[in-house]
A tleap script that builds the chain and sets N, CA, C and O, in Angstrom:
source leaprc.protein.ff14SB
mol = sequence {
  NMET THR LEU PRO ALA ALA GLU PHE ALA TRP
  SER ASN ILE GLY ALA ASP GLY GLU PRO ALA
  SER SER THR ASN HIE CYS LEU GLU TRP GLY
  SER ALA ALA ILE LEU LYS ASN GLY GLN VAL
  GLY LYS VAL SER PRO ALA ASP ALA ASP GLU
  LEU PRO THR TRP GLN ALA GLN LYS ARG TRP
  THR ASN ASP ILE ALA GLN SER CYS GLN PHE
  ASP ALA HIE LEU TYR CYS PHE GLU CASP
}
set mol.1.N position { -1.325 -17.819 -5.871 }
set mol.1.CA position { -1.681 -17.683 -4.471 }
set mol.1.C position { -2.473 -16.394 -4.294 }
set mol.1.O position { -2.049 -15.344 -4.778 }
set mol.2.N position { -3.592 -16.448 -3.624 }
set mol.2.CA position { -4.401 -15.274 -3.324 }
set mol.2.C position { -4.213 -14.911 -1.866 }
set mol.2.O position { -4.356 -15.756 -0.983 }
set mol.3.N position { -3.891 -13.646 -1.616 }
set mol.3.CA position { -3.720 -13.176 -0.245 }
set mol.3.C position { -5.043 -12.662 0.292 }
set mol.3.O position { -5.865 -12.168 -0.479 }
set mol.4.N position { -5.270 -12.766 1.596 }
set mol.4.CA position { -6.519 -12.277 2.179 }
set mol.4.C position { -6.670 -10.766 1.981 }
set mol.4.O position { -5.680 -10.035 1.928 }
set mol.5.N position { -7.909 -10.313 1.875 }
set mol.5.CA position { -8.191 -8.900 1.644 }
set mol.5.C position { -7.690 -8.003 2.771 }
set mol.5.O position { -7.443 -6.818 2.549 }
set mol.6.N position { -7.542 -8.534 3.944 }
set mol.6.CA position { -7.093 -7.728 5.081 }
set mol.6.C position { -5.592 -7.459 5.038 }
set mol.6.O position { -5.072 -6.740 5.892 }
set mol.7.N position { -4.895 -8.020 4.066 }
set mol.7.CA position { -3.448 -7.844 3.951 }
set mol.7.C position { -3.120 -6.557 3.194 }
set mol.7.O position { -3.808 -6.171 2.249 }
set mol.8.N position { -2.047 -5.913 3.642 }
set mol.8.CA position { -1.572 -4.698 2.991 }
set mol.8.C position { -0.129 -4.890 2.562 }
set mol.8.O position { 0.581 -5.751 3.082 }
set mol.9.N position { 0.294 -4.072 1.601 }
set mol.9.CA position { 1.685 -4.086 1.137 }
set mol.9.C position { 2.167 -2.649 1.036 }
set mol.9.O position { 1.494 -1.795 0.460 }
set mol.10.N position { 3.340 -2.392 1.603 }
set mol.10.CA position { 3.954 -1.073 1.470 }
set mol.10.C position { 4.248 -0.841 -0.004 }
set mol.10.O position { 4.718 -1.748 -0.691 }
set mol.11.N position { 3.974 0.371 -0.501 }
set mol.11.CA position { 4.213 0.622 -1.920 }
set mol.11.C position { 4.782 2.010 -2.207 }
set mol.11.O position { 5.713 2.139 -3.003 }
set mol.12.N position { 4.243 3.040 -1.576 }
set mol.12.CA position { 4.529 4.448 -1.885 }
set mol.12.C position { 4.249 4.749 -3.358 }
set mol.12.O position { 4.931 5.574 -3.965 }
set mol.13.N position { 3.259 4.090 -3.922 }
set mol.13.CA position { 2.860 4.323 -5.305 }
set mol.13.C position { 1.426 4.830 -5.319 }
set mol.13.O position { 0.543 4.241 -4.695 }
set mol.14.N position { 1.200 5.930 -6.037 }
set mol.14.CA position { -0.138 6.489 -6.172 }
set mol.14.C position { -0.935 5.779 -7.239 }
set mol.14.O position { -0.420 4.896 -7.924 }
set mol.15.N position { -2.200 6.162 -7.384 }
set mol.15.CA position { -3.075 5.549 -8.377 }
set mol.15.C position { -2.586 5.808 -9.803 }
set mol.15.O position { -2.939 5.073 -10.725 }
set mol.16.N position { -1.773 6.856 -9.983 }
set mol.16.CA position { -1.245 7.172 -11.312 }
set mol.16.C position { 0.038 6.417 -11.644 }
set mol.16.O position { 0.597 6.591 -12.727 }
set mol.17.N position { 0.511 5.573 -10.713 }
set mol.17.CA position { 1.722 4.794 -10.945 }
set mol.17.C position { 3.001 5.523 -10.584 }
set mol.17.O position { 4.091 4.963 -10.703 }
set mol.18.N position { 2.880 6.759 -10.147 }
set mol.18.CA position { 4.027 7.567 -9.742 }
set mol.18.C position { 4.196 7.490 -8.228 }
set mol.18.O position { 3.263 7.105 -7.524 }
set mol.19.N position { 5.387 7.854 -7.711 }
set mol.19.CA position { 5.564 7.872 -6.262 }
set mol.19.C position { 4.478 8.710 -5.588 }
set mol.19.O position { 4.181 9.822 -6.027 }
set mol.20.N position { 3.895 8.177 -4.533 }
set mol.20.CA position { 2.811 8.857 -3.838 }
set mol.20.C position { 3.319 10.012 -2.992 }
set mol.20.O position { 2.629 11.019 -2.831 }
set mol.21.N position { 4.519 9.871 -2.452 }
set mol.21.CA position { 5.028 10.880 -1.535 }
set mol.21.C position { 6.544 10.826 -1.490 }
set mol.21.O position { 7.148 9.767 -1.664 }
set mol.22.N position { 7.139 11.966 -1.258 }
set mol.22.CA position { 8.596 11.986 -1.070 }
set mol.22.C position { 8.963 11.749 0.388 }
set mol.22.O position { 10.141 11.630 0.726 }
set mol.23.N position { 7.946 11.680 1.258 }
set mol.23.CA position { 8.219 11.477 2.685 }
set mol.23.C position { 7.485 10.293 3.305 }
set mol.23.O position { 7.957 9.753 4.305 }
set mol.24.N position { 6.348 9.866 2.751 }
set mol.24.CA position { 5.561 8.777 3.344 }
set mol.24.C position { 6.052 7.415 2.887 }
set mol.24.O position { 5.362 6.700 2.160 }
set mol.25.N position { 7.258 7.067 3.325 }
set mol.25.CA position { 7.808 5.765 2.973 }
set mol.25.C position { 8.611 5.175 4.136 }
set mol.25.O position { 9.598 4.471 3.924 }
set mol.26.N position { 8.177 5.471 5.366 }
set mol.26.CA position { 8.788 4.904 6.581 }
set mol.26.C position { 10.313 5.048 6.576 }
set mol.26.O position { 11.047 4.099 6.851 }
set mol.27.N position { 10.761 6.262 6.254 }
set mol.27.CA position { 12.197 6.552 6.180 }
set mol.27.C position { 12.895 5.532 5.286 }
set mol.27.O position { 13.846 4.865 5.695 }
set mol.28.N position { 12.395 5.431 4.053 }
set mol.28.CA position { 12.903 4.488 3.046 }
set mol.28.C position { 12.786 3.036 3.518 }
set mol.28.O position { 13.690 2.226 3.314 }
set mol.29.N position { 11.647 2.729 4.155 }
set mol.29.CA position { 11.274 1.398 4.642 }
set mol.29.C position { 12.197 0.892 5.747 }
set mol.29.O position { 12.277 -0.312 5.988 }
set mol.30.N position { 12.890 1.802 6.413 }
set mol.30.CA position { 13.793 1.387 7.484 }
set mol.30.C position { 13.323 1.748 8.869 }
set mol.30.O position { 14.075 1.573 9.828 }
set mol.31.N position { 12.104 2.248 9.019 }
set mol.31.CA position { 11.616 2.695 10.311 }
set mol.31.C position { 10.307 2.023 10.678 }
set mol.31.O position { 9.455 1.793 9.819 }
set mol.32.N position { 10.151 1.713 11.939 }
set mol.32.CA position { 8.882 1.207 12.466 }
set mol.32.C position { 8.291 2.218 13.443 }
set mol.32.O position { 7.522 1.854 14.332 }
set mol.33.N position { 8.652 3.485 13.274 }
set mol.33.CA position { 8.209 4.544 14.176 }
set mol.33.C position { 6.700 4.748 14.086 }
set mol.33.O position { 6.123 4.760 12.998 }
set mol.34.N position { 6.084 4.906 15.232 }
set mol.34.CA position { 4.636 5.101 15.301 }
set mol.34.C position { 4.222 6.431 14.674 }
set mol.34.O position { 3.099 6.551 14.185 }
set mol.35.N position { 5.098 7.424 14.679 }
set mol.35.CA position { 4.761 8.748 14.157 }
set mol.35.C position { 5.113 8.925 12.687 }
set mol.35.O position { 4.909 10.008 12.138 }
set mol.36.N position { 5.627 7.905 12.044 }
set mol.36.CA position { 5.927 7.955 10.612 }
set mol.36.C position { 4.861 7.160 9.864 }
set mol.36.O position { 4.297 6.210 10.406 }
set mol.37.N position { 4.587 7.546 8.627 }
set mol.37.CA position { 3.586 6.866 7.796 }
set mol.37.C position { 4.198 6.396 6.495 }
set mol.37.O position { 5.225 6.904 6.045 }
set mol.38.N position { 3.541 5.415 5.902 }
set mol.38.CA position { 3.916 4.928 4.585 }
set mol.38.C position { 2.665 4.574 3.808 }
set mol.38.O position { 1.655 4.181 4.391 }
set mol.39.N position { 2.729 4.713 2.490 }
set mol.39.CA position { 1.594 4.389 1.625 }
set mol.39.C position { 1.520 2.878 1.444 }
set mol.39.O position { 2.516 2.235 1.113 }
set mol.40.N position { 0.337 2.319 1.662 }
set mol.40.CA position { 0.132 0.890 1.451 }
set mol.40.C position { -0.975 0.659 0.449 }
set mol.40.O position { -1.862 1.493 0.262 }
set mol.41.N position { -0.902 -0.491 -0.188 }
set mol.41.CA position { -1.968 -0.955 -1.060 }
set mol.41.C position { -2.657 -2.139 -0.408 }
set mol.41.O position { -2.052 -2.864 0.381 }
set mol.42.N position { -3.902 -2.329 -0.735 }
set mol.42.CA position { -4.678 -3.480 -0.253 }
set mol.42.C position { -4.476 -4.581 -1.280 }
set mol.42.O position { -4.849 -4.412 -2.441 }
set mol.43.N position { -3.895 -5.705 -0.881 }
set mol.43.CA position { -3.438 -6.698 -1.850 }
set mol.43.C position { -4.546 -7.389 -2.633 }
set mol.43.O position { -4.290 -7.915 -3.716 }
set mol.44.N position { -5.757 -7.402 -2.118 }
set mol.44.CA position { -6.877 -7.960 -2.875 }
set mol.44.C position { -8.182 -7.378 -2.343 }
set mol.44.O position { -8.249 -6.963 -1.186 }
set mol.45.N position { -9.216 -7.345 -3.178 }
set mol.45.CA position { -10.500 -6.812 -2.717 }
set mol.45.C position { -11.132 -7.739 -1.685 }
set mol.45.O position { -10.856 -8.939 -1.662 }
set mol.46.N position { -11.974 -7.177 -0.841 }
set mol.46.CA position { -12.639 -7.966 0.207 }
set mol.46.C position { -13.601 -8.991 -0.378 }
set mol.46.O position { -13.764 -10.087 0.157 }
set mol.47.N position { -14.234 -8.614 -1.485 }
set mol.47.CA position { -15.201 -9.517 -2.120 }
set mol.47.C position { -15.437 -9.057 -3.559 }
set mol.47.O position { -14.864 -8.061 -4.001 }
set mol.48.N position { -16.269 -9.776 -4.273 }
set mol.48.CA position { -16.540 -9.456 -5.679 }
set mol.48.C position { -17.166 -8.076 -5.840 }
set mol.48.O position { -16.939 -7.413 -6.852 }
set mol.49.N position { -17.947 -7.632 -4.863 }
set mol.49.CA position { -18.575 -6.313 -4.946 }
set mol.49.C position { -17.543 -5.192 -4.890 }
set mol.49.O position { -17.735 -4.141 -5.502 }
set mol.50.N position { -16.468 -5.405 -4.171 }
set mol.50.CA position { -15.428 -4.380 -4.041 }
set mol.50.C position { -14.467 -4.378 -5.239 }
set mol.50.O position { -13.750 -3.399 -5.447 }
set mol.51.N position { -14.442 -5.447 -6.017 }
set mol.51.CA position { -13.473 -5.590 -7.110 }
set mol.51.C position { -13.460 -4.414 -8.092 }
set mol.51.O position { -12.374 -3.913 -8.384 }
set mol.52.N position { -14.590 -3.942 -8.618 }
set mol.52.CA position { -14.534 -2.837 -9.583 }
set mol.52.C position { -13.887 -1.568 -9.000 }
set mol.52.O position { -13.083 -0.926 -9.676 }
set mol.53.N position { -14.221 -1.210 -7.782 }
set mol.53.CA position { -13.635 -0.031 -7.142 }
set mol.53.C position { -12.160 -0.247 -6.877 }
set mol.53.O position { -11.345 0.647 -7.107 }
set mol.54.N position { -11.814 -1.423 -6.395 }
set mol.54.CA position { -10.411 -1.771 -6.101 }
set mol.54.C position { -9.573 -1.644 -7.368 }
set mol.54.O position { -8.460 -1.120 -7.324 }
set mol.55.N position { -10.094 -2.118 -8.488 }
set mol.55.CA position { -9.372 -2.026 -9.763 }
set mol.55.C position { -9.314 -0.588 -10.267 }
set mol.55.O position { -8.240 -0.103 -10.625 }
set mol.56.N position { -10.446 0.093 -10.300 }
set mol.56.CA position { -10.519 1.446 -10.863 }
set mol.56.C position { -9.654 2.439 -10.094 }
set mol.56.O position { -9.036 3.322 -10.689 }
set mol.57.N position { -9.612 2.295 -8.776 }
set mol.57.CA position { -8.843 3.224 -7.946 }
set mol.57.C position { -7.415 2.739 -7.702 }
set mol.57.O position { -6.662 3.356 -6.950 }
set mol.58.N position { -7.052 1.634 -8.343 }
set mol.58.CA position { -5.695 1.070 -8.207 }
set mol.58.C position { -5.314 0.873 -6.738 }
set mol.58.O position { -4.199 1.183 -6.319 }
set mol.59.N position { -6.264 0.354 -5.976 }
set mol.59.CA position { -6.063 0.209 -4.533 }
set mol.59.C position { -5.022 -0.840 -4.180 }
set mol.59.O position { -4.602 -0.913 -3.025 }
set mol.60.N position { -4.594 -1.648 -5.128 }
set mol.60.CA position { -3.553 -2.642 -4.831 }
set mol.60.C position { -2.232 -1.956 -4.517 }
set mol.60.O position { -1.382 -2.548 -3.852 }
set mol.61.N position { -2.035 -0.716 -4.981 }
set mol.61.CA position { -0.840 0.048 -4.606 }
set mol.61.C position { -1.183 1.274 -3.785 }
set mol.61.O position { -0.315 1.810 -3.095 }
set mol.62.N position { -2.432 1.736 -3.841 }
set mol.62.CA position { -2.776 3.045 -3.309 }
set mol.62.C position { -4.063 2.975 -2.494 }
set mol.62.O position { -5.117 3.396 -2.971 }
set mol.63.N position { -3.990 2.450 -1.275 }
set mol.63.CA position { -5.198 2.339 -0.453 }
set mol.63.C position { -5.209 3.399 0.646 }
set mol.63.O position { -6.114 4.232 0.691 }
set mol.64.N position { -4.223 3.375 1.522 }
set mol.64.CA position { -4.183 4.325 2.650 }
set mol.64.C position { -2.727 4.612 3.037 }
set mol.64.O position { -1.807 3.906 2.624 }
set mol.65.N position { -2.547 5.654 3.829 }
set mol.65.CA position { -1.270 5.883 4.505 }
set mol.65.C position { -1.400 5.223 5.875 }
set mol.65.O position { -2.367 5.463 6.599 }
set mol.66.N position { -0.438 4.406 6.217 }
set mol.66.CA position { -0.502 3.614 7.446 }
set mol.66.C position { 0.724 3.894 8.301 }
set mol.66.O position { 1.808 4.156 7.779 }
set mol.67.N position { 0.549 3.839 9.610 }
set mol.67.CA position { 1.667 4.022 10.525 }
set mol.67.C position { 2.717 2.943 10.287 }
set mol.67.O position { 2.388 1.775 10.078 }
set mol.68.N position { 3.966 3.342 10.321 }
set mol.68.CA position { 5.082 2.427 10.053 }
set mol.68.C position { 5.240 1.339 11.113 }
set mol.68.O position { 6.011 0.399 10.920 }
set mol.69.N position { 4.533 1.452 12.209 }
set mol.69.CA position { 4.646 0.450 13.261 }
set mol.69.C position { 4.017 -0.890 12.881 }
set mol.69.O position { 4.301 -1.908 13.512 }
set mol.70.N position { 3.161 -0.894 11.850 }
set mol.70.CA position { 2.459 -2.109 11.462 }
set mol.70.C position { 3.246 -2.912 10.429 }
set mol.70.O position { 3.942 -2.345 9.586 }
set mol.71.N position { 3.127 -4.232 10.504 }
set mol.71.CA position { 3.747 -5.114 9.521 }
set mol.71.C position { 2.904 -5.128 8.246 }
set mol.71.O position { 1.677 -5.043 8.295 }
set mol.72.N position { 3.575 -5.235 7.127 }
set mol.72.CA position { 2.890 -5.371 5.836 }
set mol.72.C position { 3.867 -6.010 4.866 }
set mol.72.O position { 5.077 -6.007 5.096 }
set mol.73.N position { 3.341 -6.552 3.791 }
set mol.73.CA position { 4.183 -7.035 2.700 }
set mol.73.C position { 4.869 -5.817 2.092 }
set mol.73.O position { 4.547 -4.685 2.452 }
set mol.74.N position { 5.800 -6.031 1.183 }
set mol.74.CA position { 6.474 -4.928 0.516 }
set mol.74.C position { 6.466 -5.162 -0.984 }
set mol.74.O position { 7.021 -6.149 -1.467 }
set mol.75.N position { 5.826 -4.240 -1.734 }
set mol.75.CA position { 5.923 -4.279 -3.183 }
set mol.75.C position { 7.218 -3.608 -3.570 }
set mol.75.O position { 7.547 -2.546 -3.042 }
set mol.76.N position { 7.949 -4.199 -4.471 }
set mol.76.CA position { 9.191 -3.627 -4.949 }
set mol.76.C position { 9.072 -3.417 -6.449 }
set mol.76.O position { 8.903 -4.379 -7.199 }
set mol.77.N position { 9.157 -2.174 -6.891 }
set mol.77.CA position { 9.019 -1.825 -8.302 }
set mol.77.C position { 10.355 -1.298 -8.805 }
set mol.77.O position { 11.090 -0.636 -8.072 }
set mol.78.N position { 10.654 -1.595 -10.042 }
set mol.78.CA position { 11.879 -1.085 -10.661 }
set mol.78.C position { 11.483 -0.246 -11.863 }
set mol.78.O position { 10.615 -0.619 -12.652 }
set mol.79.N position { 12.139 0.889 -11.977 }
set mol.79.CA position { 11.845 1.807 -13.063 }
set mol.79.C position { 12.733 1.516 -14.255 }
set mol.79.O position { 12.633 2.192 -15.279 }
savepdb mol mol.pdb
quit
């Protein structure tokens, strides 16, 4: 299944595969507060032209910090 490029997933994972932040995780994914942020990844590139950048920058886990008020998928990683 391919998800639309406009979809995001909460991750708190940086491009290096390590936690992006000790605080940007929507209070451990339990808050929808407008003033809290969480790291999201863009689940797929918008088009073929964006694919190389999306892959190289690991944007599937590390795209932007987004306000916790927005809905997104949730990536769950186990160490």
